[in-house]
C-alpha positions in Angstrom: 14.1 48.0 31.8 14.8 47.9 35.6 16.7 44.6 35.8 19.2 46.7 38.4 18.2 44.3 41.3 19.5 41.4 39.8 23.2 40.3 39.4 24.6 37.5 37.0 27.5 35.7 37.1 28.4 34.5 33.1 30.2 31.3 33.3 31.9 30.6 29.6 34.3 27.7 29.3 36.9 27.4 25.6 38.7 25.0 24.1 41.0 26.1 21.4 37.9 28.5 20.0 40.0 32.0 20.3 37.9 33.5 17.4 34.5 32.8 18.6 35.4 33.6 22.1 36.5 36.9 21.4 33.4 37.6 19.0 31.3 36.3 22.7 32.7 38.6 24.7 32.6 41.6 22.4 28.8 41.1 21.9 28.4 40.7 25.7 30.5 44.2 25.7 28.8 46.0 23.0 24.9 44.8 23.5 22.3 46.9 25.6 21.4 45.1 28.9 20.4 46.8 32.1 21.2 43.7 34.4 24.7 43.5 36.0 26.8 40.9 35.5 30.5 39.0 35.9 32.2 37.0 33.4 34.1 33.8 34.7 36.3 32.7 31.5 37.9 29.0 32.1 40.1 27.8 29.3 40.2 24.3 29.3 43.7 23.5 28.4 43.9 25.3 24.9 46.8 24.4 22.6 49.1 27.4 23.7 48.3 29.9 20.8 44.5 29.8 21.6 45.7 30.2 24.9 47.2 33.5 24.6 44.7 34.6 22.3 41.9 34.0 24.6 43.5 35.2 27.9 44.1 38.6 25.8 40.8 39.2 24.4 39.7 38.8 28.3 42.4 40.6 29.6 41.7 43.7 27.2 38.2 43.9 28.3 38.5 43.8 31.4 41.3 46.6 31.7 39.9 48.2 28.3 36.3 48.1 27.9 34.8 48.1 31.6 34.2 44.1 31.7 33.7 42.8 35.4 35.0 39.2 35.9 38.0 36.7 36.2 39.8 34.7 34.1 40.9 30.8 34.8 43.6 28.6 32.6 43.6 25.0 33.4 46.3 23.2 32.9 44.0 19.9 31.8 40.8 19.7 30.0 38.3 19.3 32.7 35.8 18.8 30.0 32.7 20.7 29.5 31.3 20.1 33.1 34.2 20.6 35.1 34.9 24.1 33.3 31.6 25.0 33.8 31.5 23.9 37.7 35.2 26.2 38.3 32.7 29.1 37.1 29.8 28.0 39.1 31.7 28.1 42.5 33.7 31.0 42.0 29.8 32.8 41.0 28.2 31.4 44.7 31.2 31.8 46.5 30.2 35.8 45.6 27.0 36.8 47.9 25.7 39.6 45.5 25.4 37.2 42.3 21.5 36.5 42.5 21.7 34.2 38.9 24.1 32.3 37.1 24.6 31.8 33.1 26.2 29.0 31.3 27.0 30.4 28.2 29.1 28.9 25.5 32.1 30.5 24.1 30.6 30.4 20.7 27.6 32.3 21.2 26.0 36.0 20.0 24.5 37.9 22.3 21.5 40.1 21.0 20.0 44.1 23.1 18.7 42.7 26.3 18.7 39.1 25.9 19.9 38.5 30.0 17.3 41.7 30.5 14.4 39.5 29.1 15.7 35.9 30.8 15.9 37.4 33.9 13.0 39.3 34.1 11.3 36.2 33.4 11.8 35.3 37.1 12.3 31.3 36.2 14.0 28.6 37.8 16.1 27.6 34.8 15.2 29.5 31.3 16.4 29.4 28.2 16.3 31.7 24.9 15.8 30.5 21.3 18.8 29.8 18.8 19.4 29.0 15.3 21.4 25.5 16.2 19.8 23.7 19.3 18.9 19.8 19.4 15.7 21.0 21.2 12.2 23.2 20.8 14.8 26.1 21.5 16.1 25.6 17.7 14.3 27.7 15.3 15.2 27.7 11.6 16.1 31.0 10.7 15.9 33.6 7.4 19.2 35.7 7.8 23.0 34.6 6.7 25.2 36.0 9.3 28.2 35.3 7.8 31.1 32.7 6.6 32.7 30.9 9.2 35.9 30.6 7.9 36.0 34.4 8.2 35.3 34.4 11.8 39.0 35.3 12.7 38.5 38.6 10.8 36.4 39.6 13.7 32.5 41.2 13.9 33.5 43.1 11.0 33.4 40.6 8.7 29.9 39.6 9.9 25.8 41.1 9.2 25.8 42.1 13.1 22.3 44.3 11.9 20.8 41.7 10.1 21.1 39.4 13.8 20.0 42.5 15.6 17.1 42.9 13.2 16.1 39.6 14.0 16.4 39.3 17.4 13.6 42.2 17.9 11.2 41.2 15.3 11.4 37.9 17.0 10.4 39.9 20.3 7.9 41.4 18.8 6.2 38.6 17.1 5.9 36.5 19.9 6.4 38.7 22.9 5.1 37.3 26.2 5.7 33.7 25.1 7.4 31.5 27.6 6.5 27.8 27.9 7.2 24.9 29.8 9.9 22.5 29.3 11.2 18.9 30.6 15.3 20.0 28.5 17.1 22.6 27.9 20.7 23.0 25.7 23.2 24.4 28.1 24.3 26.8 25.1 23.2 29.5 27.7 20.8 29.1 30.4 19.5 31.0 33.4 19.5 29.8 36.8 18.4 30.8 39.9 21.2 30.9 42.3 18.9 28.7 44.5 18.6 26.1 42.3 22.1 25.8 41.4 22.7 25.3 45.7 20.1 23.1 46.0 20.5 21.2 42.8 24.5 21.2 42.3 26.6 21.7 40.1 26.9 19.5 36.8 28.2 15.8 36.9 32.3 15.8 35.3 31.6 11.8 34.6 30.1 13.1 32.0 34.0 13.9 29.9 34.6 15.6 27.9 30.7 16.3 27.3 27.5 15.4 25.9 24.3 13.8 28.0 25.7 16.1 31.1 22.9 18.4 30.1 20.2 15.7 30.0 21.5 14.9 33.3 21.4 18.2 35.3 18.2 18.4 33.9 16.5 15.5 35.4 17.9 16.2 38.5 16.3 19.8 38.2 13.3 18.3 37.6 13.5 15.6 40.9 14.2 18.5 42.9 11.2 20.2 41.9 12.4 23.2 39.8 10.9 23.9 36.6 12.3 25.0 33.7 10.9 26.9 30.8 12.0 28.5 26.9 11.7 32.1 26.6 10.3 32.1 23.0 10.5 35.8 22.5 14.3 35.8 23.6 16.9 34.9 20.5 20.4 35.1 20.6 22.7 33.4 17.6 24.7 30.2 18.0 27.6 28.9 15.8 27.7 25.3 17.4 30.6 23.1 18.3 32.8 25.4 18.3 35.1 23.3 21.0 33.9 19.8 20.5 34.4 20.6 16.7 37.8 20.1 17.6 38.0 16.7 18.8 37.9 13.7 16.4 35.3 12.5 15.3 35.8 8.8 16.2 37.0 10.2 19.6 33.9 11.9 20.0 31.3 9.7 19.0 33.0 6.9 21.4 32.9 9.5 24.0 29.3 10.0 23.6 28.3 6.5 23.5 29.9 6.2 26.8 28.2 9.0 28.6 24.9 8.3 27.1 24.8 4.4 28.8 26.2 6.3 31.9 23.6 8.4 31.6 21.1 5.6 31.1 23.0 3.2 33.8 22.6 6.6 36.1 18.7 7.3 36.1 17.7 4.1 34.8 15.9 4.6 31.7 16.5 5.0 28.1 17.8 8.3 27.1 15.1 10.0 24.5 15.2 11.0 21.0 14.8 14.6 20.6 14.0 14.7 16.7 10.2 15.6 17.6 10.7 18.7 19.4 11.5 20.2 16.4 8.0 19.7 15.5 7.1 21.5 19.1 8.9 24.3 18.4 6.9 24.7 15.0 4.0 23.8 17.0 4.4 26.7 20.0 5.5 29.2 17.3 2.3 28.4 15.1 -0.2 28.6 17.7 0.6 31.3 19.6 1.1 33.2 16.0 -2.7 31.6 15.0 -4.3 32.7 18.2 -3.0 36.3 18.1 -5.2 38.9 17.8 -2.3 41.3 15.8 -0.3 39.1 13.0 3.4 40.3 12.4 4.9 39.2 8.6 7.3 37.6 10.4 4.5 35.0 11.7 4.2 33.7 8.4 7.9 33.7 7.2 8.5 31.4 10.4 5.9 29.6 9.4 7.0 29.1 5.3 10.5 28.2 7.0 9.6 25.7 9.3 8.0 23.8 6.6 10.4 23.9 4.6 13.0 22.3 7.2 10.4 19.4 7.9 10.3 18.6 4.3 13.8 18.5 4.3 13.8 16.1 7.4 11.7 14.0 6.6 12.6 13.4 2.8 16.0 13.0 4.0 15.1 10.4 6.8 12.4 8.6 4.6 14.9 7.9 1.8 17.8 6.6 4.3 15.3 4.2 5.5 14.4 3.2 1.7 18.1 3.0 1.6 18.8 0.5 4.5 15.9 -2.1 4.1 17.2 -1.9 0.1 20.7 -2.6 1.7 18.8 -5.6 4.6 17.3 -7.5 1.6 20.6 -7.6 -0.6 22.3 -9.1 1.9 19.0 -11.2 2.6 18.8 -12.4 -0.5 22.5 -13.4 -0.6 22.0 -15.8 2.2 19.0 -17.6 0.6 19.8 -21.1 -0.8 16.1 -21.5 -2.8 16.7 -19.9 -6.3 13.0 -20.1 -6.3 12.9 -17.4 -3.1 15.5 -16.1 -4.1 14.6 -14.8 -7.5 10.8 -13.9 -6.4 12.0 -12.4 -4.0 9.3 -10.7 -1.0 5.9 -9.9 -2.2 6.1 -6.5 -4.8 4.3 -5.0 -2.1 5.5 -6.5 1.1 7.1 -5.4 3.9 4.2 -2.8 3.2 5.9 0.6 3.6 4.8 3.4 5.6 3.2 6.5 4.5 5.3 9.0 3.6 4.8 11.6 6.4 4.5 14.4 3.8 1.1 15.1 3.0 1.0 15.4 6.7 3.6 18.3 6.6 1.6 19.8 3.2 -1.7 19.6 5.2 -0.7 21.6 8.3 1.8 23.7 6.5 -1.4 24.8 4.2 -3.8 25.4 7.6 -1.7 27.5 9.4 -1.0 29.6 6.3 -4.6 30.1 5.7 -4.7 31.3 9.5 -1.7 33.5 8.9 -3.3 35.0 6.1 -6.7 36.1 7.9 -7.0 39.4 9.3 -8.6 40.4 12.5 -9.0 38.2 15.4 -7.0 35.3 16.6 -8.3 31.9 15.6 -10.8 30.2 18.0 -9.4 28.2 20.8 -11.4 25.1 19.2 -9.1 25.3 16.1 -6.4 26.1 17.7 -6.9 22.4 20.0 -7.6 20.8 16.6 -4.3 22.0 15.5 -2.6 21.3 18.3 -3.9 17.7 18.1 -2.1 17.0 14.7 1.1 18.7 15.5 0.9 16.2 18.3 -0.3 13.5 16.0 2.7 14.2 13.7 5.4 14.3 16.1 4.2 10.8 17.4 4.7 9.8 13.8 7.8 11.0 13.1 8.8 9.7 16.5 8.0 6.3 14.6 9.9 7.0 11.6 13.1 7.8 13.5 12.8 4.9 15.9 12.3 2.3 12.5 15.2 3.8 10.8 17.5 3.6 13.8 16.5 -0.2 14.4 17.0 -0.7 10.9 20.3 0.3 11.2 21.2 -1.2 13.6 20.0 -4.5 12.0 21.6 -3.7 9.3 24.9 -3.5 11.1 24.5 -6.5 13.2 24.2 -8.2 9.9 27.7 -6.8 8.6 29.4 -7.9 12.1 28.2 -11.6 11.6 29.1 -11.8 8.3 32.5 -10.3 9.0 32.8 -13.1 11.2 31.9 -15.9 8.6 33.4 -18.7 8.2 35.2 -19.9 4.9 32.1 -20.5 2.7 31.6 -23.7 1.0 31.7 -24.8 -2.6 27.9 -25.2 -2.4 27.6 -21.8 -0.6 29.9 -20.0 -3.4 28.4 -21.4 -6.0 24.7 -20.3 -4.7 26.1 -16.6 -4.2 27.5 -16.6 -7.7 23.9 -17.3 -8.9 22.4 -15.4 -6.6 24.0 -12.2 -8.0 23.0 -13.3 -11.1 19.6 -14.1 -10.2 19.2 -10.1 -9.0 19.1 -9.2 -12.8 15.5 -10.2 -14.4 16.8 -10.7 -18.0 19.4 -13.2 -16.5 19.2 -16.7 -17.7 18.8 -17.6 -13.9 16.1 -15.3 -13.2 14.2 -16.4 -16.3 14.3 -20.2 -16.0 13.1 -19.5 -12.3 10.3 -17.7 -13.2 9.3 -19.9 -15.8 9.5 -22.6 -13.2 7.1 -20.3 -11.1 4.8 -20.1 -14.0 4.3 -23.6 -14.5 3.8 -24.5 -10.2 0.6 -21.9 -11.3 -0.5 -23.5 -14.3 -0.3 -27.3 -12.8 -1.7 -26.2 -9.3 -5.0 -24.6 -11.1 -7.5 -23.6 -8.7 -7.1 -19.7 -9.2 -8.3 -16.8 -10.6 -7.0 -14.7 -13.0 -7.7 -10.9 -12.9 -7.3 -8.2 -15.4 -6.3 -5.4 -13.5 -3.5 -4.0 -12.5 -2.1 -5.3 -8.9 -3.6 -2.8 -6.0 -0.6 -2.4 -4.3 -0.1 0.4 -1.6 0.8 3.1 -3.8 -2.7 2.6 -5.5 -4.6 2.5 -2.3 -6.2 6.3 -2.3 -7.3 5.4 -5.4 -11.0 4.7 -5.6 -10.8 2.2 -9.0 -7.7 -0.1 -6.6 -9.7 0.3 -3.1 -12.5 -1.8 -5.6 -9.7 -3.8 -7.0 -8.6 -4.6 -3.3 -11.9 -5.0 -1.5 -12.6 -7.8 -4.5 -9.3 -9.2 -3.9 -9.9 -9.9 -0.5 -12.8 -12.2 -0.8 -10.4 -15.0 -2.5 -7.7 -15.2 0.2 -6.9 -18.8 -0.3 -7.0 -18.9 -4.2 -4.2 -18.1 -6.7 -4.6 -14.4 -7.9 -3.0 -13.6 -11.0 -3.7 -10.4 -12.0 -2.4 -9.1 -15.6 -1.2 -5.7 -16.0 -1.8 -5.4 -20.1 0.9 -2.7 -21.6 0.6 -1.3 -24.9 4.7 -1.5 -24.7 7.3 -3.4 -23.4 8.7 -2.3 -20.1 11.9 -3.7 -18.1 10.0 -5.6 -15.5 10.5 -9.3 -15.6 7.0 -11.1 -17.0 6.1 -12.5 -13.8 6.3 -11.1 -9.9 5.2 -12.1 -6.7 2.4 -9.7 -5.5 1.2 -10.9 -2.2 0.8 -14.4 -0.1 -1.4 -17.1 -3.3 -1.3 -13.1 -5.5 1.1 -12.6 -9.0 1.3 -10.3 -11.1 1.9 -10.7 -15.1 3.3 -8.1 -16.9 2.9 -8.1 -20.3 3.6 -6.8 -23.3 0.3 -6.6 -26.3 4.0 -6.8 -28.7 4.6 -10.8 -27.1 2.4 -13.1 -28.8 4.6 -15.7 -26.1 3.0 -13.8 -23.4 -0.2 -13.6 -24.6 0.0 -17.3 -25.4 0.6 -18.1 -21.7 -2.2 -15.9 -20.5 -4.6 -18.1 -22.5 -2.8 -21.7 -21.0 -3.7 -20.0 -17.6 -7.1 -18.6 -18.4 -7.4 -22.5 -19.6 -5.9 -23.7 -16.8 -8.5 -21.5 -13.9 -11.6 -21.4 -16.4 -11.6 -18.1 -13.9 -11.2 -14.4 -15.1 -12.5 -11.1 -13.6 -12.3 -7.8 -15.6 -12.0 -4.4 -13.5 -14.0 -2.5 -16.1 -14.5 -2.7 -19.7 -11.4 -0.5 -20.5 -9.6 -3.8 -19.6 -11.0 -5.9 -22.5 -10.3 -4.7 -25.7 -6.4 -6.1 -25.8 -5.5 -9.0 -27.8 -4.4 -10.6 -24.2 -8.1 -10.4 -22.9 -9.5 -11.8 -26.4 -6.5 -14.9 -25.9 -8.1 -15.2 -22.5 -12.0 -15.4 -23.8 -11.5 -18.0 -26.2 -10.7 -20.8 -23.3 -13.7 -23.4 -23.2 -15.6 -23.7 -20.1 -14.9 -20.5 -18.9 -16.7 -18.4 -16.3 -16.2 -15.1 -16.4 -17.2 -11.7 -14.3 -17.2 -8.1 -15.5 -17.0 -5.5 -13.1 -18.7 -2.6 -14.4 -17.0 0.2 -12.3 -19.0 2.5 -13.5 -20.6 3.6 -17.4 -17.3 3.7 -18.9 -18.7 4.2 -23.1 -21.2 6.8 -21.8 -17.8 8.7 -20.1 -16.2 8.8 -23.3 -19.1 10.5 -25.0 -19.3 12.8 -22.6 -15.5 14.2 -23.8 -16.0 13.4 -27.3 -14.0 10.3 -28.0 -16.8 8.4 -30.0 -14.6 5.6 -31.4 -13.6 4.7 -28.3 -17.3 4.9 -26.9 -18.2 2.7 -29.8 -15.6 0.0 -28.8 -15.9 -0.1 -25.0 -19.8 -0.8 -25.9 -19.4 -3.5 -28.4 -17.4 -5.0 -25.0 -20.1 -4.0 -22.5 -22.7 -5.6 -25.1 -20.6 -8.8 -25.1 -20.4 -8.7 -21.1 -24.4 -8.9 -20.6 -24.5 -11.2 -23.1 -21.9 -13.6 -22.6 -20.6 -13.4 -19.5 -21.3 -15.8 -16.3 -21.5 -12.8 -13.7 -21.6 -8.9 -14.3 -20.9 -6.9 -11.4 -22.6 -3.4 -10.4 -22.6 -1.1 -7.6 -26.0 0.0 -7.5 -29.4 -1.6 -8.4 -29.7 2.2 -10.5 -26.4 0.5 -12.4 -28.7 -3.1 -13.3 -31.2 -1.4 -13.9 -29.3 1.0 -16.4 -27.8 -2.2 -18.1 -31.4 -3.8 -18.0 -33.0 -0.8 -20.3 -30.1 -0.3 -22.0 -29.4 -3.8 -23.5 -33.0 -5.2 -22.5 -33.4 -8.8 -24.1 -29.5 -9.2 -24.8 -28.7 -8.9 -21.0 -28.5 -12.8 -20.0 -25.1 -12.5 -17.4 -26.9 -12.1 -14.0 -26.0 -9.4 -12.2 -24.8 -8.9 -8.8 -25.0 -5.9 -6.8 -21.5 -4.8 -4.8 -21.2 -1.6 -3.5 -17.6 -0.9 -1.6 -17.3 0.7 1.6 -16.0 0.2 4.8 -18.3 1.8 7.4 -17.9 3.9 10.4 -20.2 5.4 12.5 -20.3 8.3 14.2 -22.8 9.0 17.5 -26.1 9.3 17.2 -26.4 11.8 20.5 -28.1 15.3 20.3 -25.7 17.8 18.0 -26.9 21.4 18.9 -26.6 24.2 16.7 -23.8 26.6 17.9 -24.9 30.2 18.1 -28.1 28.6 16.3 -26.1 27.8 13.1 -25.5 23.9 11.7 -21.7 23.1 10.9 -21.8 22.2 7.2 -19.0 20.1 5.8 -17.0 19.5 2.4 -14.9 16.3 2.3 -13.2 15.9 -1.2 -11.0 17.5 -4.2 -11.4 19.9 -6.2 -12.2 17.9 -9.4 -14.9 19.8 -12.0 -17.2 16.9 -11.1 -17.5 17.9 -7.8 -19.3 21.5 -8.7 -16.9 23.4 -6.6 -18.8 26.5 -8.0 -21.6 25.7 -7.3 -21.0 24.6 -3.6 -19.0 28.2 -3.3 -22.4 30.3 -4.9 -24.0 28.5 -1.8 -21.8 29.1 1.1 -21.7 32.6 -0.6 -25.4 33.5 -0.2 -25.9 31.3 3.1 -22.6 32.7 4.6 -23.9 33.8 7.7 -26.3 31.0 8.2 -23.9 28.2 9.1 -20.2 27.6 9.7 -18.6 26.3 6.6 -15.7 23.6 6.6 -13.8 22.4 3.6 -11.7 20.2 4.1 -9.6 19.1 1.2 -5.9 18.4 -0.1 -6.2 21.1 -2.6 -6.4 23.8 0.2 -5.8 26.3 -2.0 -7.6 25.8 -5.3 -10.6 25.6 -2.6 -9.7 28.7 -0.6 -9.1 30.3 -4.0 -12.3 29.3 -5.6 -14.2 31.7 -2.9 -15.1 34.9 -3.3 -13.0 37.3 -1.5 -15.6 38.5 0.8 -16.4 35.1 1.7 -12.7 34.0 2.2 -12.1 36.3 4.7 -15.0 35.6 6.5 -14.9 34.0 10.5 -17.4 31.5 9.4 -15.3 29.9 6.7 -12.5 27.9 6.9 -10.6 25.3 4.6 -8.3 23.1 5.9 -7.2 19.0 5.4 -7.3 16.3 7.0 -6.3 12.8 7.3 -9.0 9.9 7.4 -9.0 9.9 11.1 -8.9 13.8 11.4 -12.5 13.6 9.5 -13.6 10.5 11.8 -13.3 13.4 14.5 -14.4 16.4 12.7 -18.0 14.8 11.0 -18.7 13.5 14.8 -19.7 17.5 14.9 -21.2 18.5 11.7 -24.7 18.8 10.6 -25.0 19.1 7.0 -22.7 17.7 4.3 -22.2 18.8 0.4 -22.8 16.2 -2.0 -23.1 18.4 -5.2 -23.5 15.9 -8.6 -25.1 16.9 -12.2 -28.1 15.3 -12.9 -26.3 12.9 -15.7 -26.4 9.2 -15.8 -23.0 8.7 -15.0 -24.0 10.1 -10.9 -27.4 8.4 -11.4 -25.6 4.5 -11.6 -23.3 5.2 -8.3 -22.7 5.0 -5.1 -20.2 7.5 -3.6 -18.5 6.5 -1.0 -18.6 10.2 0.8 -22.7 10.2 0.8 -22.3 7.0 2.5 -19.7 8.3 5.4 -21.9 11.4 5.7 -25.2 9.5 6.5 -23.1 7.1 8.7 -22.0 9.7 10.9 -25.4 11.3 10.8 -24.6 14.2 8.4 -27.7 15.2 6.4 -26.9 15.7 2.2 -27.0 19.1 0.8 -27.8 18.1 -2.7 -28.6 19.8 -6.2 -29.8 16.5 -7.3 -31.2 13.3 -5.3 -31.1 10.9 -7.9 -27.7 9.8 -7.0 -27.3 5.4 -7.0 -30.0 3.9 -5.2 -30.3 6.4 -2.2 -33.3 8.4 -3.4 -35.0 5.3 -4.6 -34.1 4.0 -0.3 -36.0 7.4 0.7 -32.6 9.4 1.9 -33.3 12.4 3.3 -31.9 15.8 1.9 -31.6 19.6 1.9 -31.7 20.9 -1.2 -29.4 23.5 -2.5 -31.8 26.3 -3.1 -33.8 25.9 0.2 -30.2 25.5 1.9 -29.2 29.0 0.1 -32.6 30.8 0.8 -31.9 30.1 4.7 -34.9 27.2 4.7 -32.6 24.7 7.0 -34.6 22.3 8.8 -34.3 23.0 12.9 -31.9 21.6 14.9 -34.5 18.4 15.8 -35.6 17.9 12.3 -32.4 17.9 11.1 -31.6 14.7 14.3 -34.9 12.7 12.7 -33.7 13.2 9.0 -30.1 11.8 10.3 -31.7 8.5 12.1 -33.8 7.7 9.4 -30.8 8.2 6.8 -28.7 5.3 9.2 -31.2 3.1 8.1 -30.0 3.5 4.5 -26.6 2.4 5.6 -27.8 -0.9 7.2 -29.9 -1.6 4.2 -26.2 -1.5 2.3 -24.6 -3.4 4.7 -26.9 -6.0 4.1 -26.7 -5.3 0.2 -23.1 -5.3 0.2 -22.9 -8.8 2.2 -25.6 -10.3 0.1 -23.7 -9.3 -2.8 -20.0 -10.7 -1.8 -21.7 -14.1 -0.8 -23.2 -14.4 -4.4 -19.7 -13.7 -6.2 -18.0 -15.9 -3.9 -20.1 -18.8 -5.0 -19.7 -17.7 -8.6 -16.1 -18.3 -8.8 -16.0 -21.3 -6.6 
């Protein structure tokens, strides 16, 4: 490597860190380098023994090992900036020096590290390492050695494993140099021109912290650019000098310097947690686009995913802890025991969804691409994954911001509490009751909850629902999506949810669920609780059963005995038939009896499709006396109606869903295998590995076949590019009466369904246009113009479903008011 034209001045500042300084000097001497360099070593007023050891190490290297440079002993600690500025001035005084490198005393460099950085020919550039708080920090698979044994020198370390990793890293990401707006100054190489124009470090950031942030801002303001060499790696022990400071003292300096930075530049300092995601993204996108796969690509990807999971799990757990502490503090301040005992709603405040599924989805998709041999992925795939990484980084930013805000809020509450005046007698009594009320089994708690129940009985004007409450944690389940949709129709009424359980649980009998909503945790072993349910049914005179599954129990029977009752059964599918499918004829008979009682005696029976209503009419004939309301539940979003030409003459086929048995994945894969070359196949599922393994090996490795996961928002974007969608269902009564949300989504987004039976709910009756699996497998695929016509026809079905939904909601509201 020819780097002989360059001459680099390396500046190393040390403070009470003689052991790591010796390792850094040793690595500079022993590693291969074609670039000439001199070293300016500055001891920042270390303890006498440390000073002597550092000076001895440096002088031995100069006298015996050919190191060029000068040692500077300081009698006063000048801080990170002041110490480095001495070395910068020394280097700038030598006109032969072309570059200046600031290098921490606690690093170990690797072969040709300096050659690579110089050859990149950038204004400012830094390598990767194992310990950095920006995108330069990467997870590593090696263990160099015990930090407590550094005094024994390099002999106590596994130096070959570091050298091997640096070589593998270089090979896997060769040529990847990326722009950055911040470099960590554990190792940074500057051009001479940059330092001459921008200047040295600001010594007001004493003893250290935020001086690199400040200098980077000044570099960008000066018109220079900064880069990260993602194919160069050195090891960094981290905090060898600053770790010697007292923790409280170091935190105080950091807070002062942060305030100084914000005042100087007139802007808030930005947290850099998201840059861990940036590192993962930059490495992953380069790897999947590379025509050659290296083992280190997949190995590093797995390390990133594990690192992200650990980070997010820790942040989410800490955030949950902080919110719990705030709730406890707030509860102790309440004077209203009713509010104190009933507390916040059991589903409020709404907790943000965990980011772990997002990480798992990205992990699975990148792994899939890295396991594919041959050419790298297309630019479209790279762009799509980039959007997902950036979305994850934004969500991580939001999590960090929420957690920081909550921590500040708790700190402020604790500070205010410490300054409170002595409590009055009334306040002391209230706080004592508050502490007792925190336990659901306490007398205070039971009395207040009893009062809450009495208030419900007194006010009336409510609906008794037999179903668990649809909390945020349950919203992915289709059953609870319907429960929540019905709940939203009656916001002004008292809604009481009877969650009936066969065995007692350590839960209070009554809990707040939301505004105007409560949950009764009913144990079938308690006759008193059943009597209270019967009282509520008599008072409300309205009962709603979500599925016949909620009917065969003593609490429901007690409620149904209330005189003058209006009651509704929401069928939720052909439950007895499903039991028969699983050979559970005893349960089928029980639920048949409940269903028969409903069609004879209920005020209304709610179904998701007219086909379901027809099924009940055929099954029970003259016994069906309840009025049937057709009420499909869906949230309709529509895609573009613009032209979607086939790409290279091939349509794009999508599947979006799980891998459950009833999704008929084997039949789907059979179609894919038979028509593999006729289309691009995108399978979106949370069960990426299961879906991929369901395909034949020749399908898995084919460039037309892709398996990935996606969020709801991402799917809406993907739908806009798709032409056909799988919706395979067995030709059986369970499917004849259903109303799949996925099928509605396909039609709304202009995706023509591929079906093995068109007898799904009301869609065939409404004239849905589709392609059969057999036709598609044999290559009998509609051309682009015909497909557009089919999609436009199917959109009219969505309009009809919207009208049907509105009518059903209106009829249900009228029935229960």
